[in-house]
One Martini backbone bead per residue (centre of mass of N, CA, C, O) as a GRO file, in nm:
protein
  477
    1MET     BB    1  15.606   6.692  17.781
    2PRO     BB    2  15.850   6.883  17.864
    3ARG     BB    3  16.170   6.867  17.959
    4ARG     BB    4  16.356   6.911  18.225
    5HIS     BB    5  16.651   7.075  18.335
    6LEU     BB    6  16.853   6.895  18.559
    7SER     BB    7  17.078   6.996  18.826
    8LEU     BB    8  17.395   6.956  19.016
    9ARG     BB    9  17.566   7.169  19.281
   10VAL     BB   10  17.758   6.990  19.505
   11GLN     BB   11  17.917   6.904  19.777
   12ASP     BB   12  18.115   6.689  19.993
   13VAL     BB   13  17.864   6.698  20.201
   14PRO     BB   14  17.611   6.602  20.388
   15ALA     BB   15  17.392   6.747  20.218
   16GLY     BB   16  17.488   6.646  19.940
   17ARG     BB   17  17.482   6.340  20.001
   18ALA     BB   18  17.180   6.326  20.069
   19LEU     BB   19  17.080   6.410  19.789
   20ARG     BB   20  17.212   6.184  19.627
   21ALA     BB   21  17.071   5.957  19.783
   22GLY     BB   22  16.787   6.038  19.690
   23PHE     BB   23  16.830   5.979  19.387
   24ALA     BB   24  16.903   5.681  19.424
   25ARG     BB   25  16.629   5.597  19.545
   26ILE     BB   26  16.460   5.663  19.302
   27ARG     BB   27  16.592   5.458  19.111
   28ASP     BB   28  16.516   5.213  19.281
   29GLU     BB   29  16.205   5.251  19.288
   30LEU     BB   30  16.196   5.249  18.955
   31ASP     BB   31  16.384   5.033  18.835
   32LEU     BB   32  16.635   5.106  18.696
   33PRO     BB   33  16.872   5.055  18.499
   34GLY     BB   34  17.187   4.941  18.499
   35GLU     BB   35  17.396   4.753  18.403
   36PHE     BB   36  17.516   4.597  18.144
   37PRO     BB   37  17.517   4.321  18.002
   38VAL     BB   38  17.761   4.118  17.891
   39ASP     BB   39  17.648   4.059  17.600
   40VAL     BB   40  17.612   4.356  17.525
   41LEU     BB   41  17.904   4.450  17.558
   42ALA     BB   42  18.028   4.250  17.356
   43GLU     BB   43  17.864   4.342  17.106
   44ALA     BB   44  17.955   4.639  17.118
   45GLU     BB   45  18.256   4.594  17.074
   46ALA     BB   46  18.226   4.457  16.797
   47ALA     BB   47  18.067   4.686  16.655
   48ALA     BB   48  18.278   4.915  16.698
   49ALA     BB   49  18.498   4.758  16.514
   50ALA     BB   50  18.243   4.675  16.279
   51PRO     BB   51  18.087   4.865  16.100
   52THR     BB   52  17.850   4.981  15.878
   53LEU     BB   53  17.954   5.124  15.572
   54PRO     BB   54  17.927   5.369  15.353
   55ALA     BB   55  18.003   5.510  15.037
   56TYR     BB   56  17.919   5.780  15.100
   57ASP     BB   57  18.124   6.090  15.094
   58VAL     BB   58  18.146   6.395  15.334
   59THR     BB   59  18.433   6.464  15.481
   60ASP     BB   60  18.487   6.755  15.345
   61LEU     BB   61  18.282   6.864  15.533
   62PRO     BB   62  18.237   7.116  15.794
   63PHE     BB   63  18.129   6.997  16.052
   64LEU     BB   64  17.916   7.052  16.348
   65THR     BB   65  17.883   7.077  16.705
   66ILE     BB   66  17.610   7.135  16.958
   67ASP     BB   67  17.663   7.120  17.311
   68PRO     BB   68  17.700   7.045  17.606
   69PRO     BB   69  17.930   7.035  17.824
   70GLY     BB   70  18.075   6.706  17.805
   71SER     BB   71  17.949   6.575  17.580
   72MET     BB   72  17.936   6.240  17.408
   73ASP     BB   73  17.635   6.208  17.286
   74LEU     BB   74  17.648   6.275  16.947
   75ASP     BB   75  17.387   6.300  16.715
   76GLN     BB   76  17.464   6.591  16.584
   77ALA     BB   77  17.545   6.741  16.263
   78MET     BB   78  17.639   7.047  16.085
   79HIS     BB   79  17.568   7.215  15.759
   80LEU     BB   80  17.590   7.545  15.615
   81GLU     BB   81  17.452   7.708  15.314
   82ARG     BB   82  17.428   7.876  15.041
   83ARG     BB   83  17.136   7.884  14.793
   84GLY     BB   84  17.120   8.136  14.655
   85ALA     BB   85  16.849   8.274  14.824
   86GLY     BB   86  16.905   8.038  15.007
   87PHE     BB   87  16.938   7.707  15.157
   88ARG     BB   88  17.167   7.454  15.297
   89VAL     BB   89  17.096   7.170  15.505
   90ARG     BB   90  17.309   6.963  15.691
   91TYR     BB   91  17.204   6.661  15.875
   92ALA     BB   92  17.375   6.462  16.096
   93ILE     BB   93  17.294   6.130  16.202
   94ALA     BB   94  17.337   5.889  16.395
   95ASP     BB   95  17.408   5.544  16.296
   96VAL     BB   96  17.291   5.290  16.475
   97ALA     BB   97  17.242   5.060  16.256
   98ALA     BB   98  17.559   5.016  16.210
   99PHE     BB   99  17.565   4.854  16.516
  100VAL     BB  100  17.271   4.726  16.518
  101ARG     BB  101  17.130   4.415  16.551
  102PRO     BB  102  16.860   4.268  16.466
  103GLY     BB  103  16.779   4.079  16.755
  104GLY     BB  104  16.989   4.149  16.940
  105SER     BB  105  17.118   4.247  17.239
  106ILE     BB  106  17.107   4.553  17.197
  107ASP     BB  107  16.821   4.569  17.092
  108ALA     BB  108  16.678   4.444  17.339
  109GLU     BB  109  16.785   4.654  17.545
  110ALA     BB  110  16.663   4.904  17.407
  111HIS     BB  111  16.365   4.804  17.444
  112ARG     BB  112  16.389   4.815  17.757
  113ARG     BB  113  16.482   5.123  17.788
  114VAL     BB  114  16.416   5.335  17.521
  115GLU     BB  115  16.573   5.560  17.706
  116THR     BB  116  16.735   5.814  17.823
  117LEU     BB  117  16.805   5.886  18.165
  118TYR     BB  118  16.758   6.179  18.383
  119SER     BB  119  16.945   6.291  18.637
  120PRO     BB  120  17.092   6.539  18.817
  121ASP     BB  121  17.365   6.329  18.871
  122THR     BB  122  17.276   6.142  18.619
  123ARG     BB  123  17.275   5.863  18.378
  124THR     BB  124  17.071   5.636  18.167
  125PRO     BB  125  17.153   5.461  17.906
  126LEU     BB  126  17.060   5.310  17.606
  127HIS     BB  127  17.361   5.267  17.536
  128PRO     BB  128  17.658   5.174  17.528
  129PRO     BB  129  17.933   5.374  17.561
  130VAL     BB  130  18.100   5.254  17.316
  131LEU     BB  131  17.877   5.392  17.138
  132CYS     BB  132  17.741   5.669  17.249
  133GLU     BB  133  18.056   5.786  17.327
  134GLU     BB  134  18.201   5.674  17.058
  135ALA     BB  135  18.155   5.511  16.774
  136ALA     BB  136  17.860   5.672  16.717
  137SER     BB  137  17.971   5.935  16.780
  138LEU     BB  138  18.010   6.282  16.664
  139LEU     BB  139  18.309   6.324  16.684
  140PRO     BB  140  18.588   6.480  16.643
  141ASP     BB  141  18.792   6.365  16.388
  142GLN     BB  142  18.571   6.143  16.297
  143VAL     BB  143  18.472   5.875  16.122
  144ARG     BB  144  18.116   5.849  16.041
  145PRO     BB  145  17.817   5.711  16.044
  146ALA     BB  146  17.526   5.848  15.868
  147VAL     BB  147  17.226   6.032  15.858
  148LEU     BB  148  17.163   6.234  15.575
  149TRP     BB  149  17.028   6.552  15.575
  150THR     BB  150  16.887   6.741  15.297
  151LEU     BB  151  16.792   7.089  15.319
  152ASP     BB  152  16.596   7.299  15.131
  153LEU     BB  153  16.571   7.659  15.121
  154ASP     BB  154  16.434   7.947  15.120
  155ALA     BB  155  16.441   8.283  15.200
  156ASP     BB  156  16.217   8.208  15.442
  157GLY     BB  157  16.275   7.887  15.533
  158GLU     BB  158  16.140   7.705  15.342
  159GLN     BB  159  16.083   7.401  15.233
  160THR     BB  160  16.179   7.242  14.902
  161ALA     BB  161  16.379   6.999  14.994
  162VAL     BB  162  16.461   6.635  15.025
  163ASP     BB  163  16.731   6.429  15.163
  164VAL     BB  164  16.814   6.072  15.227
  165ARG     BB  165  17.128   5.933  15.349
  166ARG     BB  166  17.402   5.759  15.361
  167ALA     BB  167  17.710   5.864  15.545
  168LEU     BB  168  18.022   5.998  15.560
  169VAL     BB  169  18.156   6.173  15.844
  170ARG     BB  170  18.327   6.488  15.972
  171SER     BB  171  18.386   6.648  16.241
  172ARG     BB  172  18.553   6.959  16.333
  173ASP     BB  173  18.351   7.091  16.559
  174ARG     BB  174  18.330   7.125  16.918
  175LEU     BB  175  18.054   7.278  17.057
  176ASP     BB  176  17.905   7.521  17.267
  177TYR     BB  177  17.667   7.737  17.361
  178ALA     BB  178  17.836   7.955  17.501
  179GLY     BB  179  18.056   7.983  17.283
  180VAL     BB  180  17.870   8.060  17.049
  181GLN     BB  181  17.740   8.307  17.180
  182ASP     BB  182  18.002   8.464  17.214
  183LEU     BB  183  18.070   8.481  16.913
  184MET     BB  184  17.814   8.626  16.827
  185ASP     BB  185  17.836   8.876  17.021
  186ALA     BB  186  18.143   8.943  16.901
  187GLY     BB  187  18.155   8.889  16.581
  188LYS     BB  188  18.322   8.577  16.540
  189ALA     BB  189  18.154   8.415  16.358
  190ASP     BB  190  18.110   8.202  16.130
  191GLU     BB  191  17.920   8.123  15.862
  192ARG     BB  192  17.774   7.882  15.986
  193LEU     BB  193  17.667   8.040  16.238
  194GLN     BB  194  17.528   8.268  16.089
  195LEU     BB  195  17.331   8.075  15.943
  196LEU     BB  196  17.199   7.961  16.192
  197ALA     BB  197  17.076   8.227  16.280
  198GLU     BB  198  16.916   8.286  16.023
  199VAL     BB  199  16.752   8.024  16.007
  200GLY     BB  200  16.642   8.019  16.295
  201LYS     BB  201  16.477   8.284  16.272
  202LEU     BB  202  16.300   8.197  16.037
  203ARG     BB  203  16.176   7.948  16.180
  204MET     BB  204  16.054   8.103  16.418
  205ALA     BB  205  15.863   8.274  16.248
  206LEU     BB  206  15.708   8.032  16.131
  207GLU     BB  207  15.610   7.922  16.400
  208VAL     BB  208  15.437   8.163  16.481
  209GLU     BB  209  15.259   8.169  16.223
  210ARG     BB  210  15.145   7.859  16.283
  211GLY     BB  211  15.135   7.830  16.619
  212GLY     BB  212  15.393   7.760  16.750
  213VAL     BB  213  15.572   7.598  17.041
  214SER     BB  214  15.876   7.676  17.224
  215LEU     BB  215  15.974   7.605  17.532
  216PRO     BB  216  16.196   7.800  17.745
  217ILE     BB  217  16.309   7.603  17.963
  218PRO     BB  218  16.479   7.635  18.233
  219GLU     BB  219  16.745   7.548  18.400
  220GLN     BB  220  16.769   7.351  18.693
  221GLU     BB  221  16.971   7.434  18.986
  222VAL     BB  222  17.125   7.289  19.256
  223VAL     BB  223  17.263   7.469  19.527
  224GLU     BB  224  17.519   7.482  19.776
  225ASP     BB  225  17.509   7.631  20.126
  226GLY     BB  226  17.611   7.429  20.323
  227GLU     BB  227  17.289   7.340  20.464
  228THR     BB  228  17.178   7.474  20.203
  229PHE     BB  229  16.949   7.555  19.931
  230ALA     BB  230  16.934   7.652  19.583
  231LEU     BB  231  16.756   7.792  19.300
  232GLU     BB  232  16.871   7.789  18.974
  233TYR     BB  233  16.889   7.961  18.651
  234ARG     BB  234  16.929   7.863  18.305
  235VAL     BB  235  16.905   8.033  18.033
  236THR     BB  236  16.812   8.029  17.722
  237ARG     BB  237  16.979   8.052  17.439
  238PRO     BB  238  16.954   8.142  17.119
  239VAL     BB  239  17.120   7.900  16.998
  240GLU     BB  240  16.926   7.681  17.107
  241SER     BB  241  16.685   7.764  16.931
  242TRP     BB  242  16.820   7.731  16.656
  243ASN     BB  243  16.896   7.437  16.689
  244GLU     BB  244  16.607   7.332  16.734
  245GLN     BB  245  16.499   7.410  16.450
  246ILE     BB  246  16.657   7.195  16.294
  247SER     BB  247  16.523   6.953  16.429
  248LEU     BB  248  16.228   7.023  16.367
  249MET     BB  249  16.257   7.030  16.061
  250THR     BB  250  16.339   6.733  16.034
  251GLY     BB  251  16.082   6.613  16.166
  252MET     BB  252  15.891   6.730  15.951
  253ALA     BB  253  16.019   6.590  15.707
  254ALA     BB  254  15.973   6.302  15.808
  255ALA     BB  255  15.666   6.316  15.820
  256GLY     BB  256  15.620   6.377  15.521
  257LEU     BB  257  15.741   6.119  15.407
  258MET     BB  258  15.557   5.914  15.563
  259LEU     BB  259  15.283   6.018  15.464
  260ARG     BB  260  15.337   5.972  15.163
  261GLY     BB  261  15.415   5.655  15.223
  262GLU     BB  262  15.226   5.526  15.449
  263VAL     BB  263  15.476   5.506  15.671
  264GLY     BB  264  15.519   5.495  16.033
  265VAL     BB  265  15.610   5.743  16.300
  266LEU     BB  266  15.456   5.970  16.515
  267ARG     BB  267  15.443   6.278  16.681
  268THR     BB  268  15.176   6.355  16.903
  269LEU     BB  269  14.930   6.634  16.973
  270PRO     BB  270  14.677   6.759  17.120
  271GLN     BB  271  14.471   6.979  17.192
  272ALA     BB  272  14.384   7.171  17.422
  273PRO     BB  273  14.160   7.194  17.641
  274ASN     BB  274  13.901   7.339  17.745
  275GLY     BB  275  14.022   7.621  17.941
  276ALA     BB  276  14.338   7.619  17.945
  277LEU     BB  277  14.395   7.900  17.819
  278GLU     BB  278  14.234   8.068  18.022
  279ARG     BB  279  14.396   7.978  18.269
  280LEU     BB  280  14.661   8.103  18.164
  281ARG     BB  281  14.561   8.392  18.151
  282ARG     BB  282  14.505   8.417  18.455
  283ALA     BB  283  14.795   8.363  18.541
  284ALA     BB  284  14.918   8.607  18.398
  285ARG     BB  285  14.766   8.820  18.555
  286ALA     BB  286  14.865   8.730  18.841
  287LEU     BB  287  15.181   8.768  18.746
  288GLY     BB  288  15.203   9.028  18.551
  289VAL     BB  289  15.157   8.931  18.251
  290ASP     BB  290  15.143   9.037  17.942
  291TRP     BB  291  14.814   8.987  17.749
  292PRO     BB  292  14.690   9.067  17.484
  293ALA     BB  293  14.397   9.011  17.316
  294ASP     BB  294  14.559   9.011  17.014
  295THR     BB  295  14.744   8.778  17.137
  296SER     BB  296  14.900   8.497  17.106
  297TYR     BB  297  15.031   8.234  17.258
  298ALA     BB  298  15.289   8.217  17.087
  299GLU     BB  299  15.374   8.516  17.118
  300VAL     BB  300  15.399   8.521  17.422
  301VAL     BB  301  15.609   8.295  17.461
  302HIS     BB  302  15.830   8.426  17.272
  303GLY     BB  303  15.836   8.689  17.486
  304LEU     BB  304  15.966   8.541  17.708
  305ASP     BB  305  16.164   8.564  18.017
  306ALA     BB  306  16.325   8.323  18.205
  307ALA     BB  307  16.475   8.530  18.406
  308ASN     BB  308  16.193   8.588  18.491
  309PRO     BB  309  16.011   8.463  18.743
  310ARG     BB  310  15.726   8.513  18.620
  311HIS     BB  311  15.787   8.382  18.348
  312ALA     BB  312  15.880   8.108  18.457
  313ALA     BB  313  15.607   8.040  18.584
  314LEU     BB  314  15.444   8.047  18.318
  315LEU     BB  315  15.604   7.829  18.172
  316GLU     BB  316  15.539   7.609  18.372
  317GLU     BB  317  15.228   7.627  18.323
  318ALA     BB  318  15.234   7.579  18.005
  319THR     BB  319  15.286   7.265  18.014
  320SER     BB  320  14.978   7.186  18.049
  321LEU     BB  321  14.920   7.211  17.725
  322LEU     BB  322  15.122   6.935  17.666
  323ARG     BB  323  14.934   6.711  17.715
  324GLY     BB  324  14.921   6.389  17.539
  325ALA     BB  325  15.158   6.274  17.420
  326GLY     BB  326  15.250   6.067  17.130
  327TYR     BB  327  15.230   5.771  16.924
  328THR     BB  328  15.190   5.709  16.557
  329ALA     BB  329  15.124   5.428  16.380
  330PHE     BB  330  15.172   5.328  16.024
  331ASP     BB  331  15.040   5.096  15.747
  332GLY     BB  332  14.853   5.212  15.546
  333GLY     BB  333  14.772   5.492  15.528
  334VAL     BB  334  14.622   5.760  15.725
  335PRO     BB  335  14.580   5.899  16.003
  336ALA     BB  336  14.366   6.113  16.158
  337HIS     BB  337  14.599   6.191  16.364
  338VAL     BB  338  14.908   6.402  16.283
  339THR     BB  339  14.951   6.624  16.491
  340HIS     BB  340  15.140   6.883  16.662
  341ALA     BB  341  15.047   7.137  16.856
  342ALA     BB  342  15.325   7.276  16.918
  343VAL     BB  343  15.426   7.269  16.617
  344ALA     BB  344  15.190   7.293  16.405
  345ALA     BB  345  15.249   6.994  16.287
  346GLU     BB  346  15.405   6.755  16.142
  347TYR     BB  347  15.582   6.495  16.341
  348ALA     BB  348  15.916   6.357  16.422
  349HIS     BB  349  16.143   6.142  16.561
  350ALA     BB  350  16.502   6.174  16.423
  351THR     BB  351  16.770   6.314  16.610
  352ALA     BB  352  16.804   6.078  16.878
  353PRO     BB  353  16.928   5.762  16.864
  354LEU     BB  354  17.117   5.745  17.123
  355ARG     BB  355  16.842   5.828  17.323
  356ARG     BB  356  16.614   5.704  17.114
  357LEU     BB  357  16.447   5.449  16.973
  358VAL     BB  358  16.253   5.559  16.737
  359ASP     BB  359  16.466   5.703  16.549
  360ARG     BB  360  16.576   5.452  16.402
  361TYR     BB  361  16.305   5.392  16.250
  362VAL     BB  362  16.264   5.657  16.106
  363SER     BB  363  16.522   5.643  15.940
  364GLU     BB  364  16.457   5.381  15.781
  365VAL     BB  365  16.202   5.478  15.645
  366CYS     BB  366  16.319   5.734  15.505
  367LEU     BB  367  16.541   5.599  15.342
  368ALA     BB  368  16.351   5.421  15.172
  369LEU     BB  369  16.161   5.639  15.056
  370CYS     BB  370  16.386   5.809  14.917
  371ALA     BB  371  16.497   5.547  14.746
  372GLY     BB  372  16.254   5.346  14.662
  373THR     BB  373  16.236   5.130  14.889
  374GLU     BB  374  16.206   4.895  15.110
  375VAL     BB  375  16.123   4.847  15.413
  376PRO     BB  376  16.257   4.697  15.650
  377GLY     BB  377  16.135   4.435  15.818
  378TRP     BB  378  16.238   4.504  16.108
  379ALA     BB  379  16.104   4.789  16.107
  380ARG     BB  380  15.811   4.730  16.024
  381SER     BB  381  15.741   4.516  16.253
  382ALA     BB  382  15.784   4.737  16.495
  383LEU     BB  383  15.569   4.966  16.473
  384PRO     BB  384  15.315   4.870  16.644
  385GLN     BB  385  15.493   4.872  16.930
  386LEU     BB  386  15.620   5.157  16.972
  387PRO     BB  387  15.409   5.330  17.124
  388ALA     BB  388  15.408   5.155  17.385
  389GLU     BB  389  15.710   5.169  17.445
  390MET     BB  390  15.733   5.480  17.457
  391ALA     BB  391  15.522   5.525  17.675
  392ALA     BB  392  15.671   5.371  17.897
  393GLY     BB  393  15.930   5.541  17.886
  394ASP     BB  394  15.794   5.815  17.946
  395ARG     BB  395  15.680   5.745  18.220
  396ARG     BB  396  15.950   5.692  18.355
  397ALA     BB  397  16.070   5.972  18.300
  398HIS     BB  398  15.847   6.132  18.450
  399GLU     BB  399  15.886   6.002  18.724
  400LEU     BB  400  16.176   6.091  18.759
  401GLU     BB  401  16.122   6.391  18.734
  402ARG     BB  402  15.910   6.427  18.955
  403GLU     BB  403  16.085   6.319  19.194
  404SER     BB  404  16.326   6.509  19.153
  405VAL     BB  405  16.174   6.773  19.186
  406ALA     BB  406  16.063   6.718  19.466
  407LEU     BB  407  16.340   6.701  19.602
  408MET     BB  408  16.450   6.977  19.519
  409GLU     BB  409  16.221   7.147  19.646
  410ALA     BB  410  16.256   7.044  19.935
  411ALA     BB  411  16.550   7.139  19.965
  412VAL     BB  412  16.503   7.445  19.912
  413LEU     BB  413  16.263   7.471  20.148
  414HIS     BB  414  16.415   7.374  20.368
  415GLY     BB  415  16.375   7.575  20.666
  416ARG     BB  416  16.106   7.766  20.558
  417GLU     BB  417  15.906   7.724  20.754
  418GLY     BB  418  15.649   7.983  20.768
  419GLN     BB  419  15.687   8.112  20.516
  420GLU     BB  420  15.612   8.352  20.264
  421PHE     BB  421  15.440   8.353  19.937
  422ASP     BB  422  15.407   8.410  19.608
  423ALA     BB  423  15.112   8.317  19.410
  424VAL     BB  424  14.929   8.078  19.199
  425ALA     BB  425  14.623   7.948  19.118
  426VAL     BB  426  14.611   7.646  18.897
  427GLU     BB  427  14.454   7.425  19.085
  428LEU     BB  428  14.176   7.214  19.163
  429ASP     BB  429  14.033   7.015  19.436
  430GLU     BB  430  13.718   6.899  19.445
  431LYS     BB  431  13.734   6.665  19.661
  432ARG     BB  432  13.962   6.784  19.893
  433GLY     BB  433  14.055   7.043  19.832
  434GLY     BB  434  14.217   7.282  19.720
  435GLY     BB  435  14.552   7.252  19.553
  436THR     BB  436  14.749   7.439  19.317
  437VAL     BB  437  15.062   7.612  19.321
  438GLN     BB  438  15.251   7.892  19.184
  439LEU     BB  439  15.538   8.016  19.229
  440VAL     BB  440  15.726   8.291  19.163
  441ASP     BB  441  15.966   8.264  19.402
  442PRO     BB  442  16.024   7.998  19.328
  443ALA     BB  443  15.941   7.775  19.055
  444VAL     BB  444  15.696   7.627  19.233
  445ARG     BB  445  15.503   7.333  19.270
  446ALA     BB  446  15.213   7.290  19.494
  447SER     BB  447  15.034   7.214  19.749
  448CYS     BB  448  14.716   7.359  19.882
  449GLU     BB  449  14.543   7.491  20.138
  450GLY     BB  450  14.224   7.586  20.069
  451ARG     BB  451  14.048   7.851  19.915
  452LEU     BB  452  14.096   7.873  19.579
  453PRO     BB  453  14.153   8.119  19.330
  454LEU     BB  454  14.145   8.068  19.018
  455GLY     BB  455  14.409   8.252  18.868
  456GLU     BB  456  14.508   8.384  19.133
  457ALA     BB  457  14.650   8.570  19.360
  458VAL     BB  458  14.855   8.452  19.637
  459ARG     BB  459  14.916   8.382  19.981
  460VAL     BB  460  15.167   8.165  20.117
  461ARG     BB  461  15.243   7.893  20.348
  462LEU     BB  462  15.487   7.699  20.472
  463VAL     BB  463  15.446   7.370  20.610
  464GLU     BB  464  15.621   7.168  20.411
  465ALA     BB  465  15.974   7.016  20.381
  466ASP     BB  466  16.030   6.684  20.284
  467LEU     BB  467  16.283   6.479  20.186
  468ALA     BB  468  16.198   6.185  20.245
  469ARG     BB  469  15.896   6.242  20.103
  470ARG     BB  470  15.891   6.461  19.888
  471SER     BB  471  15.743   6.717  20.044
  472VAL     BB  472  15.516   6.989  19.954
  473ARG     BB  473  15.342   7.237  20.165
  474PHE     BB  474  15.058   7.452  20.169
  475ALA     BB  475  14.899   7.761  20.287
  476LEU     BB  476  14.699   7.996  20.339
  477ALA     BB  477  14.775   8.314  20.480
   0.00000   0.00000   0.00000
């Protein structure tokens, strides 16, 4: 399931403090990690002062980063240039292994945490801040060790060659999505950004052609107005989709290397079960979203505008087609199932090692395969356990997301009990009756009592919006 981007914009007033306290309770209930142990912090300080640095130096290239404003854990920096009729994309990924000693305290703590966890009001990092926000982060004007992916593309954006090696890099420009989009819209973007747009659009076209889907889930932000809350949406900008395509392309290249080398770990997703697509079609009809009979799911999704509440509701429902994602490790031979249904290709997580455990191991495997050397023993021996570790981390992240969303939705709807809303019946509960509805606006999913006509538009009445229990409940109007 794709992660929702949840944020909080509330003042230091009783209602805002109560909501923040609710998020803190969720973290306590889920027993999320707190402060880093003393030995981990001490090892991180030492590692930050003396990382393992590579000899290959590309600090002369003007790399740039594009991240949300205020981000400090910068995993990726890029440089794009034309190469004949095609393109060369250099994608530098933070080299966490330059700082983390296998079997050491940081390594053990990372295996306990698995991934950075995001609450609407804070985050729980995978690595100590002295690493993930300072020494290992690809901050501007700093020489950093990186795993450098060099991807050559033809005029259509198809990959023609890949190289992976360790390198010293120096990012020149720290950009954010809004700023880059403003530059693009004003016609003031430099060649690197213009090439990002060109390559991004080509890769998006290839994604649609192969049947892949990148869901542009809008960021949900709870804003406070006195003693009430509202749910606002920040729609994904085009530059975010172009940036995502560079990461997806790198993950596909990593999967290709590992499959050819018959060792590694993939991110996999089975096809949606029978009936799921037809259920989504019914939801589209009920929401008034056009879905011509000769148009594919991928084409419809790529044409949705998340700023439209009905489209946002359909995007929310479309996430149900992406359940069942997991990790598949292999060493000798190729597993039977290797594809990711949403990517519509083989894919691996390779581009966020500051925030996700598995990416460090994917980097090590790909570095060795590309160099024609043995995969390091510490990385190879960890592969069999990684799928279970990542699955546990994903479950915890999804639990945090689910409970946070429930609290946000209860806060937004609290005080509106008795009001009626337009919705779509998206799921039935055969045992207890009733089921789940997706509101048109705000894009909230919640349980609903009554005989629901699956996939059809319904009018529902809010029965309960309880912040303490994080419960939202409707009944047919």
